[in-house]
C-alpha positions as CSV (number, residue, x, y, z in Angstrom):
1,M,-17.8,30.2,57.9
2,K,-20.0,28.9,60.7
3,D,-22.7,27.2,58.5
4,V,-22.1,24.7,55.7
5,S,-24.6,24.7,52.9
6,I,-24.0,21.1,51.8
7,I,-22.4,18.2,53.7
8,V,-20.7,15.4,51.6
9,L,-20.4,12.2,53.5
10,D,-17.3,10.3,52.1
11,F,-17.7,6.5,51.6
12,G,-14.3,6.3,49.9
13,S,-14.8,7.2,46.3
14,Q,-11.9,8.5,44.4
15,Y,-14.3,11.1,43.1
16,T,-15.6,12.4,46.4
17,Q,-13.4,15.6,46.3
18,L,-14.8,16.4,42.9
19,I,-18.3,16.6,44.3
20,A,-17.0,19.4,46.6
21,R,-15.1,21.0,43.7
22,R,-18.2,21.1,41.4
23,L,-20.4,22.6,44.1
24,R,-17.8,25.2,44.9
25,E,-17.5,26.1,41.2
26,E,-21.2,26.8,41.5
27,R,-20.4,28.9,44.5
28,V,-22.1,26.6,46.9
29,Y,-20.0,26.1,50.1
30,C,-19.7,22.5,51.2
31,E,-17.5,20.3,53.4
32,I,-16.6,16.6,53.2
33,L,-17.0,14.5,56.4
34,P,-16.3,10.8,57.0
35,Y,-19.3,8.5,56.4
36,Y,-19.5,7.6,60.1
37,T,-20.1,11.2,61.2
38,K,-22.8,11.3,63.8
39,V,-26.0,13.1,62.9
40,D,-25.6,15.6,65.8
41,E,-22.3,16.7,64.4
42,I,-23.9,17.1,61.0
43,K,-26.8,19.2,62.4
44,A,-24.4,21.4,64.3
45,K,-23.1,22.7,61.0
46,N,-26.6,23.7,60.0
47,P,-26.5,22.3,56.5
48,Q,-29.3,22.6,53.9
49,G,-28.6,19.2,52.3
50,V,-26.5,16.1,52.5
51,I,-24.8,14.1,49.8
52,L,-23.7,10.4,50.2
53,S,-20.7,9.8,48.0
54,G,-19.7,6.8,46.0
55,G,-17.4,4.1,47.4
56,P,-15.4,1.0,46.3
57,S,-17.3,-1.5,48.4
58,S,-20.6,-3.4,48.2
59,V,-23.4,-2.6,50.6
60,Y,-23.6,-6.3,51.4
61,A,-19.9,-6.7,52.0
62,K,-18.6,-7.6,55.5
63,D,-17.9,-4.4,57.4
64,A,-19.7,-2.3,54.7
65,Y,-19.7,1.4,55.5
66,E,-22.9,2.5,57.0
67,V,-24.3,6.0,57.6
68,D,-25.8,7.2,60.9
69,Q,-29.5,6.3,60.3
70,G,-30.5,9.5,61.9
71,V,-29.5,11.2,58.6
72,Y,-32.8,9.9,57.1
73,E,-34.8,11.4,60.0
74,I,-33.6,15.0,60.1
75,G,-35.7,16.2,57.2
76,L,-32.9,17.4,55.0
77,P,-32.8,16.7,51.2
78,L,-30.5,13.8,50.5
79,L,-28.6,12.8,47.3
80,G,-26.9,9.4,47.0
81,I,-24.3,8.9,44.3
82,C,-23.3,5.3,43.2
83,Y,-22.6,3.5,46.6
84,G,-24.6,6.3,48.2
85,M,-27.6,5.4,46.0
86,Q,-27.3,1.7,47.0
87,R,-26.9,2.7,50.7
88,I,-30.1,4.7,50.5
89,A,-32.0,1.9,48.7
90,V,-31.0,-0.7,51.3
91,D,-31.5,1.5,54.3
92,L,-34.9,2.6,53.3
93,G,-36.3,-0.9,52.5
94,G,-35.2,-1.6,48.9
95,S,-32.7,-4.1,47.7
96,V,-29.4,-4.2,45.7
97,I,-28.1,-7.1,43.6
98,R,-25.0,-7.9,41.7
99,S,-25.4,-6.5,38.2
100,D,-25.5,-8.9,35.2
101,H,-23.2,-6.5,33.4
102,H,-20.5,-4.4,35.1
103,E,-21.0,-0.9,34.0
104,Y,-17.8,1.1,33.8
105,G,-17.3,4.2,31.7
106,K,-19.6,6.2,29.5
107,A,-23.3,5.4,29.3
108,E,-26.3,7.2,27.8
109,L,-28.6,8.6,30.4
110,I,-32.3,8.7,29.3
111,I,-34.6,10.8,31.4
112,N,-37.9,9.1,32.0
113,K,-40.7,11.2,30.5
114,A,-43.2,10.1,33.2
115,H,-41.3,11.4,36.2
116,G,-37.8,12.5,35.4
117,Q,-38.7,15.4,33.1
118,S,-40.7,17.0,35.9
119,S,-38.0,16.4,38.6
120,P,-36.2,19.5,39.9
121,L,-33.0,17.4,39.8
122,F,-33.0,17.6,36.0
123,D,-34.2,21.1,35.6
124,E,-32.7,22.6,32.3
125,C,-30.9,19.3,31.6
126,D,-31.2,17.9,28.1
127,D,-32.4,14.3,27.5
128,N,-30.0,11.6,26.4
129,R,-26.9,12.9,28.0
130,I,-23.6,10.9,28.4
131,V,-22.8,10.1,32.1
132,W,-20.0,8.2,33.8
133,M,-20.8,4.8,35.4
134,S,-18.6,2.9,37.7
135,H,-20.4,0.1,39.5
136,S,-20.9,-3.7,39.7
137,D,-24.0,-3.6,42.0
138,R,-27.3,-2.1,41.1
139,V,-30.6,-1.3,42.8
140,D,-33.1,-4.2,42.2
141,E,-36.2,-3.1,44.2
142,L,-37.0,0.5,45.0
143,P,-37.9,1.5,48.5
144,E,-41.5,2.6,49.1
145,G,-42.2,6.1,47.7
146,F,-39.4,6.1,45.1
147,K,-39.9,6.3,41.4
148,P,-37.3,5.9,38.6
149,I,-36.6,9.2,36.9
150,A,-33.8,8.1,34.5
151,H,-32.4,4.9,33.1
152,S,-29.5,3.6,30.9
153,D,-29.2,0.4,28.8
154,N,-27.8,-1.5,31.8
155,S,-29.4,0.4,34.7
156,P,-33.2,0.6,34.8
157,Y,-32.8,2.7,37.9
158,A,-30.0,5.1,36.8
159,A,-31.7,7.8,38.9
160,I,-34.5,7.6,41.4
161,A,-36.4,10.0,43.6
162,D,-38.8,10.3,46.4
163,E,-39.9,13.8,45.7
164,K,-42.1,14.0,48.8
165,R,-39.2,13.3,51.1
166,R,-36.8,15.1,48.8
167,V,-34.5,12.0,48.6
168,Y,-32.7,11.5,45.3
169,A,-30.1,9.0,44.1
170,M,-27.9,8.4,41.0
171,Q,-26.1,5.3,39.9
172,Y,-23.7,7.4,37.8
173,H,-21.1,10.1,38.9
174,P,-22.3,13.6,38.0
175,E,-19.2,15.1,39.5
176,V,-16.7,13.8,36.9
177,Q,-16.1,15.8,33.7
178,H,-17.2,12.9,31.5
179,S,-20.8,13.3,32.8
180,E,-22.5,15.9,30.6
181,E,-24.4,18.4,32.6
182,G,-23.5,16.6,35.8
183,Y,-22.5,19.9,37.3
184,L,-26.0,21.2,36.5
185,M,-27.6,18.3,38.3
186,L,-25.5,19.0,41.4
187,R,-26.4,22.7,41.2
188,N,-30.0,21.8,40.9
189,F,-29.8,19.7,44.0
190,A,-28.2,22.5,46.0
191,R,-30.2,25.4,44.6
192,N,-33.6,24.0,43.6
193,I,-34.0,21.2,46.1
194,C,-32.0,22.3,49.1
195,G,-32.8,26.0,48.7
196,V,-29.2,27.2,48.9
197,T,-29.2,30.9,48.1
198,E,-26.0,32.2,49.6
199,K,-23.2,32.4,47.0
200,W,-19.8,31.4,48.5
201,K,-16.9,33.5,47.3
202,M,-13.2,33.3,47.9
203,E,-13.3,36.6,49.7
204,H,-15.6,34.9,52.2
205,F,-12.9,32.2,52.8
206,L,-10.2,34.9,53.1
207,K,-12.1,36.9,55.8
208,D,-13.0,33.7,57.6
209,Q,-9.4,32.4,57.7
210,I,-8.0,35.7,58.8
211,T,-10.4,35.7,61.8
212,K,-9.6,32.0,62.5
213,I,-5.8,32.6,62.3
214,R,-6.0,35.6,64.7
215,E,-8.1,33.7,67.2
216,Q,-5.8,30.6,67.0
217,V,-2.5,32.5,67.2
218,G,-3.3,35.2,69.7
219,D,-0.1,37.0,70.6
220,A,2.2,34.2,69.6
221,K,4.4,34.0,66.5
222,V,4.1,31.6,63.6
223,L,7.0,30.0,61.8
224,C,6.1,29.6,58.1
225,G,8.2,27.5,55.7
226,L,8.4,28.9,52.2
227,S,9.3,27.0,49.1
228,G,8.4,29.6,46.5
229,G,5.5,27.5,45.2
230,V,2.0,28.7,45.0
231,D,0.8,27.0,48.2
232,S,3.4,28.1,50.6
233,S,3.5,31.6,49.1
234,V,-0.2,32.0,49.5
235,V,0.0,30.7,53.1
236,A,2.8,33.3,53.9
237,A,0.8,36.2,52.3
238,L,-2.3,35.1,54.1
239,L,-0.5,34.9,57.5
240,Y,1.2,38.3,56.9
241,E,-2.2,39.8,56.2
242,A,-3.6,38.3,59.4
243,I,-0.8,38.7,61.9
244,G,1.8,41.0,60.3
245,D,5.2,40.9,62.1
246,Q,4.1,37.9,64.2
247,L,5.0,35.9,61.1
248,V,8.5,34.4,60.9
249,P,8.8,33.4,57.2
250,V,11.7,31.0,56.5
251,F,12.9,29.9,53.1
252,V,15.1,26.8,53.4
253,D,17.4,26.2,50.5
254,N,17.6,22.4,50.5
255,G,19.7,22.0,47.4
256,L,16.8,20.4,45.6
257,L,15.4,23.5,43.9
258,R,15.2,24.4,40.2
259,K,17.7,26.7,38.6
260,G,17.6,30.2,40.0
261,E,14.7,29.5,42.3
262,R,16.3,30.8,45.5
263,E,16.9,34.2,43.9
264,Q,13.4,34.4,42.5
265,V,11.8,33.6,45.9
266,E,13.9,36.2,47.7
267,A,13.0,38.8,45.1
268,V,9.3,38.3,45.3
269,F,9.0,38.3,49.0
270,K,11.7,40.8,50.0
271,I,11.2,43.3,47.2
272,N,7.6,42.9,45.9
273,L,5.7,41.9,49.0
274,K,8.0,43.6,51.6
275,V,7.9,40.4,53.7
276,P,11.0,40.0,56.0
277,L,12.0,36.7,54.6
278,I,14.7,34.6,56.3
279,T,16.8,32.4,54.1
280,V,18.5,29.3,55.5
281,D,21.3,27.6,53.5
282,A,20.8,23.9,54.4
283,V,22.1,22.3,51.2
284,D,24.9,20.3,52.8
285,N,22.5,19.0,55.5
286,F,19.9,17.7,53.1
287,L,22.2,16.2,50.5
288,G,24.3,14.6,53.2
289,K,21.2,12.8,54.6
290,L,20.1,11.7,51.1
291,E,23.4,10.3,50.1
292,G,23.0,6.7,49.0
293,I,19.2,6.7,49.4
294,S,17.2,5.5,46.4
295,D,13.8,4.5,47.8
296,P,11.3,7.3,47.0
297,E,9.3,7.0,50.3
298,T,12.5,7.1,52.3
299,K,13.6,10.2,50.4
300,R,10.3,11.9,51.1
301,K,10.5,11.1,54.8
302,I,14.1,12.2,55.2
303,I,13.3,15.5,53.4
304,G,10.2,16.1,55.5
305,H,12.0,15.4,58.8
306,T,15.0,17.5,57.8
307,F,12.8,20.4,56.9
308,I,11.2,20.3,60.4
309,E,14.7,20.1,62.0
310,E,15.8,23.2,60.1
311,F,12.6,25.0,61.1
312,E,13.0,24.1,64.7
313,A,16.7,25.3,64.7
314,E,15.5,28.6,63.2
315,A,12.6,28.8,65.7
316,K,15.1,28.7,68.6
317,K,16.5,32.0,67.4
318,H,13.2,33.7,67.9
319,D,11.1,34.1,71.1
320,G,7.4,33.4,71.2
321,I,7.0,30.9,68.3
322,K,4.2,28.4,69.1
323,F,3.0,27.6,65.6
324,L,4.3,26.0,62.4
325,A,2.4,26.9,59.2
326,Q,2.3,24.6,56.1
327,G,0.8,24.9,52.7
328,T,-1.1,21.6,52.8
329,L,-3.9,21.3,50.3
330,Y,-7.0,19.1,50.1
331,P,-5.5,16.6,47.5
332,D,-2.5,16.2,49.8
333,V,-4.8,15.3,52.7
334,I,-6.9,12.9,50.7
335,E,-3.9,11.1,49.1
336,S,-2.1,10.8,52.5
337,I,-4.9,10.0,55.0
338,S,-7.2,7.0,55.0
339,V,-10.3,7.5,57.0
340,N,-10.8,3.9,58.2
341,G,-10.7,2.8,54.6
342,P,-12.2,5.4,52.4
343,S,-9.6,7.1,50.1
344,E,-6.7,4.6,49.9
345,V,-3.3,5.9,50.9
346,I,-1.4,6.5,47.7
347,K,1.8,8.1,49.0
348,S,3.0,9.9,52.1
349,H,3.2,13.7,51.9
350,H,5.7,15.6,54.0
351,N,3.1,18.3,54.7
352,V,0.5,16.0,56.2
353,G,0.1,13.9,59.3
354,G,1.0,16.3,62.1
355,L,4.3,16.9,63.8
356,P,6.7,14.5,65.5
357,D,6.3,14.2,69.3
358,W,9.5,16.0,70.0
359,M,8.4,19.2,68.4
360,D,6.8,21.8,70.6
361,F,4.8,23.5,67.8
362,E,1.1,23.5,67.0
363,L,0.4,23.0,63.3
364,I,-1.5,25.6,61.3
365,E,-2.7,24.7,57.8
366,P,-5.1,27.4,56.5
367,L,-5.3,25.9,53.0
368,R,-6.0,22.2,53.8
369,E,-9.7,22.5,52.6
370,L,-8.8,24.1,49.2
371,F,-8.0,22.7,45.8
372,K,-5.1,24.2,43.8
373,D,-7.2,26.4,41.6
374,E,-8.9,27.8,44.7
375,V,-5.5,28.6,46.2
376,R,-4.7,30.6,43.1
377,K,-7.9,32.6,43.4
378,L,-7.0,33.3,47.0
379,G,-3.5,34.4,46.0
380,K,-5.1,36.9,43.6
381,E,-7.3,38.2,46.4
382,L,-4.1,38.7,48.5
383,G,-2.3,40.6,45.7
384,L,0.4,38.1,44.8
385,P,2.0,38.6,41.4
386,E,0.6,36.7,38.4
387,G,3.8,34.9,37.8
388,M,3.7,33.3,41.2
389,I,-0.1,32.6,41.2
390,N,0.1,30.8,37.9
391,R,3.3,28.9,38.7
392,H,3.1,25.2,38.0
393,P,3.0,22.9,41.1
394,F,6.4,22.0,42.5
395,P,6.7,19.1,45.0
396,G,7.9,19.7,48.5
397,P,10.7,17.0,48.1
398,G,11.8,19.0,45.0
399,L,14.1,17.4,42.4
400,A,14.9,14.5,44.7
401,I,11.8,12.7,43.5
402,R,12.6,13.5,39.9
403,I,15.9,11.6,40.0
404,M,15.5,7.9,39.8
405,G,17.9,6.4,42.4
406,D,20.1,8.2,44.8
407,V,20.5,12.0,44.8
408,N,23.8,13.7,44.2
409,R,25.1,17.1,43.2
410,A,26.2,16.1,39.7
411,D,22.8,14.6,38.8
412,L,21.0,17.6,40.3
413,E,22.9,20.0,38.1
414,L,22.2,17.8,35.1
415,L,18.5,17.8,35.8
416,R,18.3,21.5,36.5
417,E,19.8,22.3,33.1
418,A,17.4,20.0,31.3
419,D,14.5,21.3,33.3
420,V,15.1,25.0,32.6
421,I,15.2,24.3,28.9
422,L,11.8,22.6,29.0
423,L,10.3,25.5,30.9
424,D,11.8,28.1,28.6
425,E,10.4,26.4,25.5
426,L,7.0,25.9,27.1
427,K,6.8,29.6,28.0
428,A,8.0,30.7,24.6
429,S,5.4,28.6,22.9
430,G,2.6,29.6,25.2
431,Y,2.1,26.1,26.4
432,Y,3.2,26.8,30.0
433,T,-0.1,28.5,30.8
434,K,-2.1,25.9,28.9
435,T,-0.8,23.0,31.0
436,W,-0.9,22.0,34.7
437,Q,2.6,20.7,35.4
438,A,5.8,20.2,33.4
439,F,9.1,18.8,34.4
440,T,12.0,16.5,33.4
441,V,13.0,13.3,35.2
442,L,16.5,12.0,35.2
443,L,16.1,8.2,34.7
444,N,19.6,7.2,35.4
445,V,19.3,4.9,32.5
446,R,22.2,5.1,30.0
447,S,22.1,4.3,26.4
448,V,24.4,4.5,23.3
449,G,24.3,7.6,21.2
450,V,26.3,9.3,18.5
451,M,27.4,12.9,18.5
452,G,29.5,13.9,15.6
453,D,31.9,11.1,15.0
454,N,32.0,10.1,18.6
455,R,30.1,7.3,20.4
456,T,28.4,8.4,23.6
457,Y,27.0,6.4,26.5
458,D,25.0,8.9,28.5
459,N,21.8,9.5,30.5
460,T,18.2,9.6,29.5
461,V,15.6,12.2,30.7
462,A,11.9,11.8,30.5
463,V,9.8,14.9,29.8
464,R,6.5,15.0,31.7
465,V,3.8,17.6,30.8
466,V,0.2,17.1,32.0
467,E,-3.1,18.8,31.7
468,A,-5.4,18.8,34.8
469,V,-7.9,20.9,36.7
470,D,-7.0,20.1,40.3
471,G,-4.3,17.4,40.1
472,M,-6.7,14.6,41.3
473,T,-6.7,13.3,37.7
474,A,-4.5,14.3,34.8
475,T,-3.8,13.5,31.1
476,F,-0.6,13.9,29.3
477,A,-0.4,17.1,27.2
478,H,-0.6,16.6,23.4
479,L,2.2,19.0,22.6
480,P,3.0,19.7,18.9
481,H,5.7,17.5,17.5
482,D,7.8,20.4,16.4
483,L,7.8,21.7,20.0
484,L,8.8,18.3,21.4
485,E,11.5,18.1,18.8
486,R,12.9,21.5,19.8
487,I,12.9,20.6,23.5
488,S,14.7,17.3,22.8
489,R,17.2,18.9,20.5
490,R,18.1,21.6,22.9
491,I,18.5,19.3,25.9
492,I,20.7,16.9,24.0
493,N,22.8,19.6,22.4
494,E,23.1,21.9,25.5
495,V,23.3,19.5,28.4
496,D,26.5,17.5,28.6
497,G,25.7,14.0,29.8
498,I,22.3,13.5,28.2
499,N,21.9,11.9,24.8
500,R,18.3,10.7,24.8
501,V,14.9,12.4,25.6
502,V,11.6,10.4,26.0
503,Y,8.1,11.8,26.4
504,D,5.8,10.4,29.2
505,I,2.3,9.6,27.7
506,S,0.7,8.1,30.8
507,S,-2.3,9.6,32.6
508,K,-3.4,9.8,36.2
509,P,-4.8,7.3,37.1
510,P,-3.2,4.8,36.8
511,A,0.1,6.7,36.9
512,T,0.8,9.6,39.3
513,I,1.9,13.0,38.1
514,E,5.2,12.7,39.8
515,W,7.4,9.7,39.1
516,E,8.2,9.1,42.8
């Protein structure tokens, strides 16, 4: 897609990606760019509006992030959110001060009758809605031409507007689920204020990516690593749709897969999709390199590097390969790359960050701007089977990051048996499709137990089941107690070496979904 309806300038908020998500849910196409993007680059994308995201810093902090001042001169509607609001206020002649009361969490938004109820930003919105605040600074003096259109108990300027210049700002975060009708406010900005009429659909993305892939690849071949998960499967199907037999799809069995996963992947691609899948048995190579390694970041890096080595070895068997395809998604990019500060690096991801210098491949990542639910929609467009589209996320490093400590064959087998019981029970109860991700973690913590008349001293597994929309945030699933009891009983009774099961009730944040 040549033109972008809405540009979101990222000042480092953990919620920036949700702005894009909410707009795409309203079928408004948008892109996220770093806060320092020059105005000429913004104009080149021919947007109809610009949003300044929130951020963790103060506008008065040393080295505070600043926007290209030309953004205020191009005549496009602007919306500032949290830090973006404070940035607009200071840049246009107002002032920001430290708030008397930090305002974090839910607050009641009261739309001002004098101005707010006539603002197109609040069209169809109910008064007295709950919104999500997260700030310690607040606007003290409004720039000339601005009026307050909403307030809260601690924020007299919870929302402001200069209707003449079409510049709007909110102290709260309309993009988070806790903000009631926040999605409507974002839609109003895009549709009512910016005049976005074109409705973006996944078929647009599909056609656009097929064209881009064909232009990028030309007559060359593309090596695609398949894991059997949703992301890599959609990448393979998309590439096969775009370039056919120029695709060299490779499935590497690294020995870190779930029970029966290799057979399932081969069946889907070779039988259902008729894709000429190549399977590489690299179990010994991966497990040999992981022997004695317990640090999670080291595990991830070893696995990522070994994957690339295996792909390069396979590539040498084929003439004309110039590209390596990966199923990198937007959350992977955000969690792994810090744009001069904005989104803080949380963990490394083996699909992000380019290729090592010694590899002679160009990287192709057709999904790197999509969230997981959008990838599933794309998979449906491509005709992938429901069972694969709705499969829970599975990490690239596999079971290696679900074993606390070093990785060995015995522990892998123990974990596989416990894991398949969990998945079987979730599917039988209907909770598999109601949850985002579910797995077991081998803690390598032993405790005393009693089985029959015998004392045991065996391992503990943690069961992790979470609910999420895109994986950026997650809450633990409130599974029925009888289901949890059944899962625990089966694991303890059927898996020799495990005598205790615990349930993980932490949410993201502060925890991550995976344990390592």
